[in-house]
N, C-alpha and C positions, 0 to 999 in steps of 0.2 A: 459700437452697433447702432442700428438702428431701432428705437422703439414705436417711430412714428408711426406705422398703422397696429403694431402689438399693442401697443398703452390701450387702447379701445379696444380690443378685444378678449385682453386679460382676463378680464373677472370673470367671464363668461366662459372662457376654456378652463379657468381656476375653479370654477363652483363649488367643487367637490372638494376642494383644498382642506386642510383638520385646520382652519384659523382656529377656533374654540378648545382643538387642542393645544393650539401654542399660547394662548391667552394663561390658561389653567397649567401651563408648566413654570411660564414665568413667573405668575403668583404664588406656585407652591415652593420656586426656590428663593422667592422674597421671605416666606416666612420662615423656610426653614435656616435662611443664613440672616437672618434679622433687621432686612432692609424696611426703615419705616418711612423714607421718602418716597415722593410718587415723581418726581420727573423722571421722564424717559427718554431717550432720542432711540428714533426708529432708522437706523440707519439703513440704507438700500429701500424705503420706502414703498417705493412702486406706487400704484394705485391708491395707497393710503390703507386696503383692508383693513390690515393689523392697527395701522394708525387709529382711525374709529373707533374701533373695537377695544383698544387699551382704554381710550379715550370716554370711553363711554363706563366703564371699569374705574373712574375716577382718576386716573393717570394725567399727570400735566405731560403731552404729547409734544414732541417735535420731531418733524419727516424731514428726510433729507435724501434726496436721488439727485442723479445725475441727467434723468432725462425729464425734460419740459412738457412732455405730452404726458408722461406717469402723471409728474405733480399735476398738471391741468386736470384729470379725473381725478387725483386725490381730494383736490381743495372742491369740487365740483362735489363729491362724495360727503366732506366734512359740512359744509355750508347747507345741505340736503338732510343732515341729520342734528342740524343748529350747534354746531360743533364751530370755535376756534382754534384751530389746528395752526400753526406757522409752519411751513414747510418751505425750502430753500433748495434750492439747486447747486448741488455740488458733487465734487469727487469723494466718496467716503476715504479715498487712499491721500486726500490731501485738505480733508477736515479743517475747519478753520473757525471761528467767532462764535464756538458755540462752549457749555462750559457749565460745572454746576451741575452735573447731570448726574442723579443717584442709580437709573438704569442705564445701560446702552444693547438694545438687539439686532442682530443681522440675521434677519428672517429667511426662510423659504429659499435657502442654500446660495443666496448672494451673492454671498462671498468668493463660491465658485466662478464667478463671473470675471473675477479679477482677471489678469491675464501672465502675471508675473509672482514669481515668491516676492521681490520688493517690493510688489502694492498691497499683497496681503501684509508683509511684516509693518509699514509706512499705516494701512491703516488700524493695526491693532497697537504701532505709538501713538497713532491719532486718538483712537477711543480711551487709549490709558490717561492723555491729559487731561480729556474731558471728563470724564469722571470725579466723582467726590474720594476721599480715602473711604477703604469701606465699600465705595459701591459695584455694581455687579456688571459682568461682561457677560450674556449669553449668545451662544448664535449654533447654527447646525450649517451642515455640508454632507453633501453626497458621500455615500462611502464609495473605494475604489470598484468595490463588489458591484454596487448600481452601475456606475459609468461603465466596468468594463461588460458586466454580464446581464442588463439591464437595457443600455441604452445604446449601444455601439451593435453597430450591421441590425439594428429593429425601425420595425415602423410601424407606427400608432397611427390610429384613424380615428375621425366620429364623422356622421354623415347626417344632419339633421335639417328642418326644415329652409332655418334663415341663416346658419352657418354651418360650414364645413370648412376639417383641413386635413392633410397629410403630412405626416412627422417623421421625416427620414432621419437615425444619427448614424452619424460616422466617425470613425476613429479620428483624433484632433493630431494633430503632428508631435504636439508634445506627449509624454508618458502620465496616463490615466487621465486621459483629457476625450473631449467630442464633441462633434460638431453637430448641432442642431438646423436643420434644413426644415421650414416651415412653410407651407402652400396653403393660404387660407381662402376660402370662397366667402362671397358674403352678399345677403339678398339686398340687391337695389330696390325696396318699397317700390319707388316710383316708376321704374322701369320694367319690373320684376325679373331683370337678368341677376349674374351673380357677377363681382367684382371679385378680379383675383387679386391678393398680395404676399407678396414671397418674402421672409424675413433668413437671415443666417445668427445664428447662435453659436457663442463658444464657451464653455464650460471644460476647470480642470479641476481636479481635487487631489489630496496628498494624502499620503499616510499619518497617521492619529499620532504618532511621535513626534512627526513634523509640528503638527498647529501646537503641540506640549510644549515644543523650546521654543518655537516662536511666541506662544503666552509668557514664558520666563523671560525670556530675553526683552520684551517688553514692560517687564515689573511685573507682570501679573503672577498672582497665585492660584493655580488651577485646584479648583474644586471638585471636581468631576466629570467624568466621561460618560457617556450613555446612549442608546436608540434607540430610534423611532416612538420615542413619548414613552419609554418603558424605564423603569427605573435598575437596569444593571447595564452591563459594560457592553461594547458593540459585540457581535458576533458572525462568523463569518460572511453569513448572509443577511447581516444588518444591510440596510438600503439609507440611511440617514443619520447622521452621528450628530450629536450636540456635546458642546461643550460649554461650562460653567466655571468661570473666575472673577476673582475678585482683585480689586485692586488695593496694594499693600499701601 
């Protein structure tokens, strides 16, 4: 998967994402379950938007991402905010060299970018090893409803002066999967012309019961499952499912 161009456009396209809701969600769960430490591992941190926000809230954040380009944006963003956040390029399914962490977050449906069940299980295993006893793992994933009803065979688009995109979503090869075909048109201020960039992204999700089982296999105690930043179980039309688990 290439993020070469996508990394530099990501924040513009995600400007309406509920980042503050993720921060408040994590803080509320830490308070609820009595987590006193503030060391956080932001897995699949992307351009570091949440890493920076958590650091501003007093967390000692470490960011991990597979994309060198995403991490370049994240480091620049942290520097501009006057923050010292260590960022490392790693595959979250092969995490190493980090530990003594109080909380791990895998936000913004990042787990859905892993292509196989084995990669998800490996990610959960590595997260379990990195956490302190009693530490929290919090992640969110797309629901099957969102993949099959909101994404598949749909087209999304914006048309603005400096950037436009067309986003087509098609059924993926596996069950409950989707391929996102994105074409960006970005204004080159010097030439006055638009440059085109094309990206293809794959996502796959699984039934809630599968995630629950994988958490148990990795040694986690599942504390709660809810949806869409609300304190209630997922419904048939829920789009984002949240899992909160503790290292036993």
